[in-house]
GUMI-520438 format. One line per 3 residues: number of its first residue (from 1); their letters; for each residue x, y negated, z negated of N, C-alpha, C. Coordinates in nm, 2 decimals. Each point is the difference from the previous one (the first is absolute). Layout:
NUM = a = X/Y/Z/X/Y/Z/X/Y/Z; ...
This chain:
1 = mpl = 0.07/0.11/0.01/-0.08/-0.11/-0.01/0.10/-0.10/0.01; -0.03/-0.10/0.07/0.10/-0.11/0.04/-0.01/-0.10/-0.17; 0.07/-0.08/-0.02/0.04/-0.08/-0.09/-0.14/-0.16/0.10
4 = vth = -0.03/-0.04/-0.11/-0.10/-0.11/0.09/0.10/-0.18/-0.04; -0.03/-0.08/0.12/0.09/-0.10/0.00/-0.12/-0.11/-0.05; 0.05/-0.03/-0.05/-0.04/-0.17/-0.03/-0.11/-0.10/0.10
7 = siy = 0.09/0.04/0.12/-0.07/-0.09/0.10/0.08/0.01/0.17; -0.05/-0.03/0.08/0.07/0.01/0.11/0.04/-0.15/0.05; 0.17/0.03/-0.03/0.04/-0.10/0.06/0.02/-0.08/0.13
10 = fen = 0.05/0.10/0.09/-0.01/0.03/0.15/0.00/0.09/0.08; -0.07/0.05/0.08/-0.01/0.13/0.07/0.06/-0.08/0.20; 0.05/0.17/0.04/0.02/-0.06/0.14/-0.05/0.17/0.09
13 = aag = 0.10/-0.02/0.07/-0.02/0.17/0.12/0.13/0.06/-0.10; 0.05/-0.04/-0.03/0.17/0.09/-0.12/-0.05/0.02/-0.09; -0.09/-0.07/-0.11/-0.04/0.09/-0.11/-0.06/-0.13/-0.08
16 = qlg = -0.01/0.05/-0.13/-0.08/-0.11/-0.12/0.09/-0.03/-0.11; -0.04/-0.12/-0.05/0.09/-0.04/-0.11/-0.11/-0.02/-0.11; 0.04/0.03/-0.08/-0.10/-0.04/-0.16/0.07/-0.08/-0.10
19 = eha = -0.11/-0.01/-0.10/0.04/-0.05/-0.13/-0.06/0.05/-0.11; 0.13/0.13/-0.09/-0.04/0.06/-0.06/-0.03/-0.05/-0.13; -0.13/0.01/-0.09/-0.06/-0.04/-0.12/0.15/-0.02/-0.08
22 = lgy = 0.10/0.08/-0.02/0.06/0.03/-0.10/0.14/-0.06/0.06; 0.04/-0.11/0.11/0.14/-0.05/0.03/0.04/0.07/0.09; -0.03/0.02/0.10/0.09/0.06/0.15/-0.11/-0.06/0.06
25 = avv = 0.10/0.02/0.19/-0.03/0.00/0.04/-0.01/0.17/0.08; -0.11/0.00/0.08/0.00/0.20/0.04/-0.04/-0.06/0.20; 0.11/0.10/0.11/-0.01/0.00/0.05/-0.04/0.15/0.09
28 = ryk = -0.11/-0.04/0.10/-0.02/0.12/0.07/-0.03/0.00/0.12; 0.13/0.12/0.07/-0.03/-0.04/0.13/-0.10/0.11/0.04; -0.04/-0.11/0.12/-0.06/0.11/0.09/0.03/0.12/0.11
31 = pgk = -0.05/0.07/0.04/0.07/0.12/0.08/0.00/-0.08/0.11; 0.12/0.07/0.09/-0.01/-0.04/0.13/0.12/-0.14/0.05; 0.00/0.04/0.17/0.11/-0.10/-0.02/0.00/-0.12/0.01
34 = rel = 0.07/-0.13/-0.04/-0.07/-0.12/-0.06/0.12/-0.09/0.11; -0.01/-0.11/0.02/0.02/-0.07/0.06/0.09/-0.09/-0.12; 0.14/-0.03/0.06/0.08/-0.09/-0.08/-0.04/-0.12/-0.06
37 = ldf = -0.09/-0.07/0.03/-0.02/-0.13/-0.05/-0.07/0.03/-0.10; -0.12/0.11/-0.02/-0.12/-0.02/-0.07/0.11/0.10/-0.13; 0.08/0.10/0.04/0.13/0.05/-0.15/0.07/-0.15/-0.05
40 = qal = 0.04/-0.08/0.08/0.06/-0.12/-0.05/-0.10/-0.09/-0.10; -0.11/0.02/0.07/-0.09/-0.13/-0.07/-0.01/0.10/-0.14; -0.04/0.13/-0.02/-0.10/0.06/-0.13/0.14/-0.03/-0.09
43 = lth = 0.11/0.03/0.04/0.10/-0.02/-0.08/0.13/-0.13/-0.04; -0.10/-0.10/0.09/0.01/-0.15/-0.06/-0.16/-0.07/-0.07; -0.05/0.08/0.01/-0.08/-0.06/-0.11/0.02/0.07/-0.13
46 = lsh = 0.03/0.14/-0.04/0.03/0.08/-0.10/0.09/-0.13/-0.04; 0.12/-0.06/0.11/0.12/-0.04/-0.07/-0.07/-0.11/-0.11; -0.09/-0.12/0.10/-0.06/-0.08/-0.05/-0.08/0.03/-0.12
49 = llr = -0.07/0.09/0.00/-0.10/0.08/-0.12/0.12/-0.03/-0.09; 0.09/0.08/-0.02/0.04/0.05/-0.10/0.08/-0.14/-0.05; 0.02/-0.10/0.08/0.08/-0.09/-0.05/-0.12/-0.12/-0.09
52 = rrg = -0.11/-0.02/0.08/-0.15/-0.06/-0.04/-0.05/0.08/-0.17; 0.04/0.12/0.02/-0.08/0.06/-0.15/0.16/0.01/-0.11; 0.09/-0.03/0.04/0.08/0.04/-0.09/0.06/0.11/-0.03
55 = whk = 0.00/0.11/0.07/-0.03/0.12/-0.01/0.14/0.10/0.10; 0.04/0.08/-0.10/0.09/0.03/0.10/0.01/0.20/0.05; -0.11/0.03/-0.05/0.01/0.14/0.01/-0.12/0.01/0.14
58 = vls = 0.01/0.11/0.08/-0.08/0.02/0.09/-0.02/0.18/0.02; -0.10/0.04/0.03/-0.05/0.18/0.00/-0.04/0.00/0.19; 0.08/0.02/0.04/0.02/0.06/0.19/-0.05/0.12/-0.04
61 = dqr = -0.12/-0.01/0.06/-0.09/0.15/0.06/0.04/0.02/0.14; 0.06/0.09/0.08/0.10/0.04/0.09/-0.11/0.11/0.03; -0.05/0.05/-0.08/-0.08/0.17/0.05/-0.08/-0.04/0.12
64 = ala = -0.03/-0.09/0.08/-0.06/-0.02/0.14/0.08/-0.06/0.11; 0.14/0.00/-0.05/0.10/-0.08/0.08/0.00/0.07/0.10; 0.06/-0.06/0.09/0.06/0.05/0.16/0.15/0.00/-0.01
67 = pft = 0.06/-0.01/0.02/0.17/0.05/0.06/0.05/-0.16/-0.04; 0.08/-0.06/-0.05/0.06/-0.12/0.00/0.08/-0.02/0.14; -0.02/-0.13/0.11/0.07/0.00/0.09/0.10/-0.02/-0.03
70 = eqe = 0.14/-0.08/0.08/0.09/-0.06/-0.01/-0.04/-0.13/-0.06; -0.08/-0.04/0.12/-0.03/-0.12/-0.04/0.00/-0.04/-0.16; -0.08/0.05/-0.05/-0.10/0.03/-0.11/0.10/0.02/-0.14
73 = qtf = 0.11/0.04/0.03/0.12/0.06/-0.11/0.08/-0.12/0.04; 0.02/-0.04/0.09/0.08/-0.16/-0.02/-0.01/-0.10/-0.04; -0.18/-0.07/-0.01/-0.06/-0.05/-0.07/0.00/0.04/-0.11
76 = ire = -0.03/0.12/-0.09/0.02/0.01/-0.11/0.16/0.00/-0.07; 0.07/0.01/0.03/0.14/-0.04/-0.01/0.04/-0.10/0.01; 0.00/-0.08/0.12/-0.02/-0.15/-0.01/-0.02/-0.10/-0.07
79 = rwr = -0.17/0.04/-0.01/-0.03/-0.12/0.00/-0.13/0.06/-0.17; -0.05/0.10/-0.02/-0.08/0.04/-0.15/0.13/0.04/-0.09; 0.09/0.10/0.02/0.09/0.01/-0.10/0.05/-0.10/-0.05
82 = qgg = 0.03/-0.11/0.09/0.11/-0.09/-0.05/-0.08/-0.12/-0.08; -0.16/0.03/0.03/-0.11/-0.12/-0.10/-0.05/-0.07/0.11; 0.08/-0.01/0.11/-0.09/-0.04/0.13/-0.03/-0.17/-0.01
85 = pgg = -0.04/-0.11/0.05/-0.02/-0.07/-0.01/-0.01/-0.09/-0.16; 0.07/-0.07/-0.03/-0.03/-0.04/-0.14/0.05/0.05/-0.10; 0.09/0.07/0.08/0.13/0.05/-0.16/-0.01/0.15/-0.01
88 = hye = 0.05/0.04/-0.10/0.07/0.12/-0.07/-0.08/0.01/-0.15; -0.03/0.12/-0.03/-0.03/0.02/-0.12/-0.02/0.20/0.04; -0.03/0.07/-0.15/0.04/0.10/-0.01/-0.16/0.06/0.03
91 = klv = -0.02/0.11/0.05/-0.14/0.04/0.06/-0.02/0.19/-0.05; -0.06/0.04/-0.07/-0.01/0.13/-0.01/-0.08/0.05/0.04; -0.05/0.09/0.11/-0.08/0.07/0.06/0.01/0.15/-0.01
94 = avl = -0.14/0.02/-0.05/-0.03/0.19/-0.02/-0.03/0.00/0.16; 0.06/0.10/0.04/-0.03/0.05/0.14/-0.07/0.15/0.01; -0.15/-0.01/0.04/-0.02/0.14/0.04/0.03/0.00/0.13
97 = lpr = 0.05/0.14/0.04/0.01/0.08/0.05/-0.06/0.02/0.17; 0.02/-0.04/0.10/-0.08/0.03/0.09/-0.02/0.15/-0.01; -0.10/0.04/0.06/-0.04/0.15/0.05/0.08/0.06/0.13
100 = dvy = -0.01/-0.08/0.07/0.09/0.03/0.13/0.13/0.00/-0.01; 0.06/0.11/0.05/0.11/0.06/-0.05/0.10/-0.10/0.12; 0.02/-0.07/0.14/0.04/-0.06/0.03/0.00/-0.15/-0.08
103 = arl = -0.14/-0.07/-0.05/0.01/-0.09/-0.04/0.05/0.04/-0.15; 0.06/0.04/-0.04/0.10/0.03/-0.13/0.11/-0.01/0.04; 0.09/0.04/0.07/0.08/-0.01/0.10/0.08/-0.12/-0.04
106 = svh = -0.11/-0.08/0.05/0.02/-0.16/0.04/0.01/-0.11/-0.14; -0.11/0.06/-0.08/0.04/-0.02/-0.15/0.04/0.01/-0.02; 0.10/0.12/0.00/0.16/0.04/-0.07/0.07/-0.08/0.08
109 = lvl = 0.05/-0.03/0.09/0.07/-0.14/0.05/-0.02/-0.12/-0.03; -0.12/-0.01/-0.04/0.01/-0.14/-0.06/0.05/0.01/-0.14; -0.05/0.09/-0.05/0.04/0.03/-0.13/0.17/0.01/-0.05
112 = nda = 0.09/0.06/0.12/0.08/0.01/-0.03/0.06/-0.14/0.01; 0.00/-0.10/0.07/0.06/-0.13/-0.01/-0.07/-0.05/-0.11; -0.08/0.02/-0.12/-0.04/-0.10/-0.04/0.08/-0.03/-0.14
115 = heg = 0.11/0.04/-0.04/0.09/-0.02/-0.09/0.10/-0.15/0.04; -0.01/-0.04/0.12/0.03/-0.16/0.09/-0.09/-0.06/-0.05; -0.11/0.00/-0.07/-0.11/-0.12/0.02/-0.05/-0.03/-0.15
118 = dvt = -0.10/-0.09/-0.01/-0.05/-0.03/-0.10/-0.16/0.10/-0.06; 0.04/0.10/0.03/-0.14/0.08/0.02/0.05/0.10/-0.11; -0.05/0.09/-0.08/0.02/0.15/-0.04/-0.15/0.08/0.01
121 = yhi = 0.05/0.09/0.07/-0.13/0.10/0.03/0.01/0.16/-0.09; -0.12/0.03/-0.03/-0.01/0.11/-0.03/-0.11/0.11/0.04; 0.04/0.05/0.05/-0.14/0.10/0.11/-0.07/0.15/-0.11
124 = fed = -0.13/-0.04/0.05/-0.13/0.07/-0.11/-0.05/0.11/0.11; -0.05/0.07/-0.03/-0.08/0.05/0.04/-0.17/-0.01/0.00; 0.00/-0.05/-0.13/-0.16/0.01/-0.06/0.01/-0.15/-0.02
127 = ela = -0.08/-0.08/0.02/-0.05/-0.17/-0.03/-0.02/0.04/-0.14; -0.07/0.07/-0.06/0.00/-0.07/-0.16/0.15/0.01/-0.09; 0.02/0.04/0.04/0.20/0.04/-0.05/0.08/-0.09/0.05
130 = agt = -0.06/-0.08/0.11/0.09/-0.10/0.05/-0.06/-0.16/-0.06; -0.19/0.01/-0.07/-0.01/-0.11/-0.07/0.05/-0.01/-0.09; 0.01/0.12/-0.06/0.08/0.03/-0.15/0.12/-0.07/-0.01
133 = wlr = 0.10/0.02/0.10/0.14/-0.02/0.01/-0.01/-0.16/0.02; -0.09/-0.03/0.08/0.05/-0.16/0.04/-0.07/-0.07/-0.12; -0.12/0.05/-0.10/-0.01/-0.09/-0.16/0.09/0.02/-0.07
136 = qml = 0.07/0.06/0.02/0.12/0.05/-0.09/0.07/-0.09/0.01; 0.05/0.00/0.11/0.11/-0.09/0.04/-0.04/-0.17/-0.04; 0.15/-0.04/-0.01/-0.04/-0.19/-0.07/0.05/-0.06/0.08
């Protein structure tokens, strides 16, 4: 059973961004191929939400995610992990891994580069465990 978000902050063809009542953002990727601009918009709005709320925690539900494209991987590496426009700040991200094996491989490629950025990723198979971890983190 999915954790309930407080409200929908943004939604497009790439996914949905919500505000959890317990103080973290929730990104739910939609299945299927994504346009790069939709993907960029989703993560840009996520950055805006985190700054606006003063949050640093994210639940990234990637269970329906199609594999990241090379352009998406580059965007994550160059813009998202380094804070993007507006500066650097540490983020904690609980990741629910994709069901698709090829998508899992592309996620692991992104996570392998994580040590270079301002993002700490923790992988979960279960949404309840991911939410519990986020609530325990300062």
